[in-house]
N, C-alpha and C positions, 0 to 999 in steps of 0.2 A: 503424505500418503502413509498408510499403515499397512504393514505386512505382519503376518504371524507365522511363526515357526515353533514347532513343539520341541521341547527339551524334556528329558526325563531325569528327575532328581528324586531319589528315594522311591522310585516307582510312581511318582506323581507327575502327571503331564502338566507342564507350565507353559503358558503362552508367552513368548517373548515378542513384545510389540516393537514396531518400527519407531524411529525417533524423529520428531520434528524439531530440528535445531537450526537456528538461523544465523548464529554468530559465526562469521567466517574464521576467526582465530582459533576456535576449538572444534569446529565441525569435523575435521578429519580425525581428531582424537576420539570424539564421541562415537563416530562410526566405527573406529577401530575397537573401542570398548564393546560396542554392540556385537561386532564380529567375534571378539574373544568370548563373549557370553554364549553366542550361538555355537561356538566350537567347544564349549565346556572348559575353557581355560579361565577358571574362576579367579586365580591370583592375578593374572594379567589384567582381567577386566576390572577387578577391584582397584588395582593400582591406578588405572586410567581414570575411573569415575571418582575416586577419592579426591583427586586434584581439582574437581569442579563443583563440589557440593556447596560451597559458599558463594557461588556465582550470584551476582546482582541481577542477572537475567532470570526471572522466575521460571520461564519455560525450560531453560537449560538446567536450572537447579532442580526442578521437579523431575525431569527426565533422568538426571544422573543419580538422584537419590533412589529412584526405583531401580536403575541399573545396578547400583551398589547393593541394594537389598537382594537382588537376584544373585549377584556374585557371592555375597555372604551366605545365602541359602545353599548355593552350590558347594561352598566350603564347609557346610554343616555348622556354621557359627550362629546358632539360634539366638544367643544373647545379643549379638550384633544386629541380627535381623530385627529383633524386638526394639532395640534402641533406635534403629533407622525408621521403623514403622511409627514409633512415637514421635520422632523428630519430624517426619512427614506430616503427621496429623496436626502437630503444632504449627508448622509453617504453611501448610496447604489444606486447611480444613474443608475447603470446597474444591480441592484440586481436580484437575482433569484426569488424573491417573488413579483416582480412588479405587476404581474397579480392579486395576492391576495390583494395587497394594493389597486389596482384599484377597486376591488369589495367592499372593506371596504369603500373606498371613496364614491362610488355610493350608498351604503346602508346608509351612513351618510348624503347623499345629499350634498356632498362637490364638 
């Protein structure tokens, strides 16, 4: 299930999508990361997502990369956003979250 909530960063509305995560070991962490994003707690969200970016589960890895991009955007770390966008494109060229990544890129002015 997908939900959308609007956050405003630099005056740009960004849709934060819900997460489809199936691995029970990290599901609570990923939800907590999403909640931190929605609350604008960028550092806390980044810390959570950073721990899962190398996941062997492609669904999880894709979701946390996008979450980490959003956290870095909220931190105004445009260099990190660009690096994550590039990393996403290399790992998921046909990824399910391409549209979300495009919105993050646009919000970052990349």
